[in-house]
C-alpha positions as a LaTeX table, in Angstrom:
\begin{tabular}{lrrr}
\hline
Residue & $x$ (\AA) & $y$ (\AA) & $z$ (\AA) \\
\hline
Unk1 & $-18.02$ & $-0.79$ & $-30.66$ \\
Unk2 & $-21.61$ & $-1.59$ & $-29.54$ \\
Unk3 & $-21.95$ & $-0.70$ & $-25.74$ \\
Unk4 & $-24.41$ & $-3.66$ & $-25.22$ \\
Unk5 & $-21.99$ & $-5.98$ & $-26.80$ \\
Unk6 & $-19.07$ & $-4.70$ & $-24.30$ \\
Unk7 & $-21.49$ & $-5.07$ & $-21.53$ \\
Unk8 & $-22.43$ & $-8.72$ & $-22.34$ \\
Unk9 & $-18.76$ & $-9.56$ & $-23.03$ \\
Unk10 & $-19.32$ & $-10.44$ & $-26.80$ \\
Unk11 & $-16.19$ & $-10.29$ & $-28.57$ \\
Unk12 & $-15.40$ & $-7.54$ & $-31.14$ \\
Unk13 & $-15.33$ & $-8.36$ & $-34.79$ \\
Unk14 & $-11.57$ & $-9.09$ & $-34.67$ \\
Unk15 & $-12.26$ & $-11.66$ & $-31.97$ \\
Unk16 & $-10.63$ & $-9.70$ & $-29.28$ \\
Unk17 & $-12.34$ & $-8.68$ & $-26.05$ \\
Unk18 & $-11.48$ & $-5.06$ & $-25.08$ \\
Unk19 & $-9.97$ & $-4.46$ & $-21.82$ \\
Unk20 & $-12.23$ & $-2.64$ & $-19.23$ \\
Unk21 & $-11.68$ & 1.09 & $-19.36$ \\
Unk22 & $-11.90$ & 3.93 & $-16.89$ \\
Unk23 & $-10.54$ & 3.76 & $-13.34$ \\
Unk24 & $-11.01$ & 0.12 & $-13.14$ \\
Unk25 & $-9.11$ & $-1.36$ & $-16.26$ \\
Unk26 & $-8.60$ & $-4.82$ & $-14.62$ \\
Unk27 & $-10.77$ & $-7.91$ & $-15.40$ \\
Unk28 & $-10.35$ & $-9.18$ & $-11.88$ \\
Unk29 & $-10.37$ & $-7.59$ & $-8.51$ \\
Unk30 & $-6.85$ & $-7.54$ & $-6.89$ \\
Unk31 & $-6.51$ & $-8.36$ & $-3.49$ \\
Unk32 & $-3.68$ & $-7.02$ & $-1.10$ \\
Unk33 & $-1.10$ & $-9.53$ & 0.19 \\
Unk34 & 2.32 & $-9.48$ & 1.74 \\
Unk35 & 3.28 & $-13.17$ & 1.31 \\
Unk36 & 6.83 & $-14.12$ & 0.53 \\
Unk37 & 7.25 & $-15.39$ & $-3.05$ \\
Unk38 & 10.09 & $-16.65$ & $-5.36$ \\
Unk39 & 10.14 & $-15.62$ & $-9.10$ \\
Unk40 & 12.21 & $-17.60$ & $-11.37$ \\
Unk41 & 13.03 & $-17.66$ & $-15.19$ \\
Unk42 & 15.49 & $-19.17$ & $-17.36$ \\
Unk43 & 18.57 & $-17.41$ & $-18.51$ \\
Unk44 & 19.82 & $-19.59$ & $-21.47$ \\
Unk45 & 20.73 & $-22.87$ & $-19.64$ \\
Unk46 & 20.78 & $-21.49$ & $-16.17$ \\
Unk47 & 17.36 & $-21.14$ & $-13.78$ \\
Unk48 & 17.74 & $-17.98$ & $-11.92$ \\
Unk49 & 15.38 & $-16.88$ & $-9.15$ \\
Unk50 & 14.99 & $-13.81$ & $-6.87$ \\
Unk51 & 12.91 & $-13.57$ & $-3.59$ \\
Unk52 & 10.15 & $-11.04$ & $-3.14$ \\
Unk53 & 6.75 & $-10.37$ & $-1.73$ \\
Unk54 & 3.41 & $-10.21$ & $-3.36$ \\
Unk55 & 1.83 & $-6.83$ & $-3.46$ \\
Unk56 & $-1.60$ & $-7.87$ & $-4.72$ \\
Unk57 & $-3.05$ & $-11.04$ & $-6.55$ \\
Unk58 & $-6.12$ & $-11.70$ & $-8.62$ \\
Unk59 & $-7.55$ & $-14.53$ & $-10.80$ \\
Unk60 & $-5.63$ & $-12.61$ & $-13.88$ \\
Unk61 & $-2.32$ & $-11.70$ & $-12.32$ \\
Unk62 & $-0.25$ & $-10.30$ & $-9.48$ \\
Unk63 & 2.17 & $-7.71$ & $-8.50$ \\
Unk64 & 5.54 & $-8.51$ & $-6.83$ \\
Unk65 & 8.12 & $-6.55$ & $-5.14$ \\
Unk66 & 11.52 & $-8.12$ & $-5.66$ \\
Unk67 & 14.56 & $-7.34$ & $-3.69$ \\
Unk68 & 17.64 & $-5.51$ & $-4.91$ \\
Unk69 & 19.60 & $-7.40$ & $-7.51$ \\
Unk70 & 19.34 & $-8.77$ & $-11.08$ \\
Unk71 & 15.52 & $-8.83$ & $-11.80$ \\
Unk72 & 13.87 & $-10.89$ & $-14.32$ \\
Unk73 & 14.18 & $-9.55$ & $-18.22$ \\
Unk74 & 10.49 & $-10.02$ & $-19.08$ \\
Unk75 & 8.62 & $-12.77$ & $-20.85$ \\
Unk76 & 7.78 & $-16.10$ & $-19.28$ \\
Unk77 & 8.78 & $-16.76$ & $-15.84$ \\
Unk78 & 7.68 & $-18.85$ & $-12.86$ \\
Unk79 & 6.12 & $-17.94$ & $-9.47$ \\
Unk80 & 5.85 & $-19.84$ & $-6.20$ \\
Unk81 & 5.22 & $-19.13$ & $-2.56$ \\
Unk82 & 8.14 & $-19.07$ & $-0.55$ \\
Unk83 & 6.99 & $-21.08$ & 2.58 \\
Unk84 & 8.54 & $-24.22$ & 1.62 \\
Unk85 & 10.85 & $-25.73$ & $-0.88$ \\
Unk86 & 8.32 & $-28.21$ & $-2.22$ \\
Unk87 & 5.74 & $-25.83$ & $-3.53$ \\
Unk88 & 4.89 & $-26.02$ & $-7.36$ \\
Unk89 & 5.80 & $-23.32$ & $-9.84$ \\
Unk90 & 3.20 & $-21.52$ & $-11.47$ \\
Unk91 & 3.83 & $-20.19$ & $-15.08$ \\
Unk92 & 3.43 & $-16.38$ & $-15.49$ \\
Unk93 & 4.07 & $-13.81$ & $-18.10$ \\
Unk94 & 5.97 & $-10.62$ & $-16.93$ \\
Unk95 & 4.10 & $-7.74$ & $-18.38$ \\
Unk96 & 6.12 & $-4.95$ & $-16.91$ \\
Unk97 & 9.01 & $-4.38$ & $-14.68$ \\
Unk98 & 9.64 & $-1.08$ & $-13.05$ \\
Unk99 & 12.10 & 0.34 & $-10.23$ \\
Unk100 & 10.75 & 1.13 & $-6.87$ \\
Unk101 & 11.99 & 2.70 & $-3.76$ \\
Unk102 & 15.10 & 1.60 & $-1.98$ \\
Unk103 & 16.50 & $-0.17$ & $-5.23$ \\
Unk104 & 13.60 & $-2.80$ & $-5.22$ \\
Unk105 & 11.77 & $-3.76$ & $-8.43$ \\
Unk106 & 8.04 & $-4.35$ & $-8.93$ \\
Unk107 & 7.13 & $-6.85$ & $-11.52$ \\
Unk108 & 3.72 & $-7.07$ & $-12.85$ \\
Unk109 & 2.53 & $-10.58$ & $-13.82$ \\
Unk110 & $-0.23$ & $-12.32$ & $-15.67$ \\
Unk111 & $-1.10$ & $-15.87$ & $-14.83$ \\
Unk112 & $-0.78$ & $-18.28$ & $-17.81$ \\
Unk113 & $-4.45$ & $-19.63$ & $-17.82$ \\
Unk114 & $-5.50$ & $-18.02$ & $-14.47$ \\
Unk115 & $-4.57$ & $-18.24$ & $-11.07$ \\
Unk116 & $-5.14$ & $-21.66$ & $-9.27$ \\
Unk117 & $-7.76$ & $-21.43$ & $-6.45$ \\
Unk118 & $-5.00$ & $-23.22$ & $-4.13$ \\
Unk119 & $-2.42$ & $-20.60$ & $-4.87$ \\
Unk120 & $-5.05$ & $-17.76$ & $-4.36$ \\
Unk121 & $-6.08$ & $-19.11$ & $-1.02$ \\
Unk122 & $-2.45$ & $-19.51$ & 0.20 \\
Unk123 & $-1.55$ & $-15.97$ & $-0.87$ \\
Unk124 & $-4.54$ & $-14.79$ & 1.19 \\
Unk125 & $-4.12$ & $-16.60$ & 4.66 \\
Unk126 & $-5.97$ & $-14.13$ & 6.60 \\
Unk127 & $-9.08$ & $-13.94$ & 4.21 \\
Unk128 & $-12.10$ & $-16.14$ & 5.08 \\
Unk129 & $-13.09$ & $-16.87$ & 1.50 \\
Unk130 & $-15.93$ & $-19.11$ & 2.37 \\
Unk131 & $-17.49$ & $-16.98$ & 4.91 \\
Unk132 & $-21.03$ & $-15.53$ & 3.94 \\
Unk133 & $-19.83$ & $-11.93$ & 3.81 \\
Unk134 & $-17.09$ & $-12.68$ & 1.19 \\
Unk135 & $-19.25$ & $-12.84$ & $-1.88$ \\
Unk136 & $-18.25$ & $-10.19$ & $-4.39$ \\
Unk137 & $-20.06$ & $-9.35$ & $-7.59$ \\
Unk138 & $-17.04$ & $-10.73$ & $-9.62$ \\
Unk139 & $-17.57$ & $-14.32$ & $-8.40$ \\
Unk140 & $-13.96$ & $-14.65$ & $-7.51$ \\
Unk141 & $-14.76$ & $-16.10$ & $-4.16$ \\
Unk142 & $-17.45$ & $-18.50$ & $-5.23$ \\
Unk143 & $-15.51$ & $-21.86$ & $-4.97$ \\
Unk144 & $-18.23$ & $-23.56$ & $-7.47$ \\
Unk145 & $-17.07$ & $-21.19$ & $-10.41$ \\
Unk146 & $-13.31$ & $-20.75$ & $-9.70$ \\
Unk147 & $-11.08$ & $-21.73$ & $-12.90$ \\
\hline
\end{tabular}
């Protein structure tokens, strides 16, 4: 692939953009978080859910540490902040699930269509996203360009 095409984000011949390579393989900057969440999924006719905490979050995805118990099987799931019952669910795809220390499970999630700005702000309550020093080269904090 032509390096200039990759730099400019021009799709390859097969229409797929390559993921960034090297040490930073993500398309979006991940930001550490420790906000309680609930991850839910359909198991045939029954909706199951498990509590956990965010590890990090970005426009494209998140990582969640889930407590001991039956974790999600993979595929499509739903995520919401656990601060109140009335919070909306956000569709996610479970990209991987791996065991962690103490019987916990870490689920790596990809947002279906990107993370909403409202969810992102609630997941980072201590971050002053609109402060002058919060501008990153990725443009993630620019409220005018948020998806």
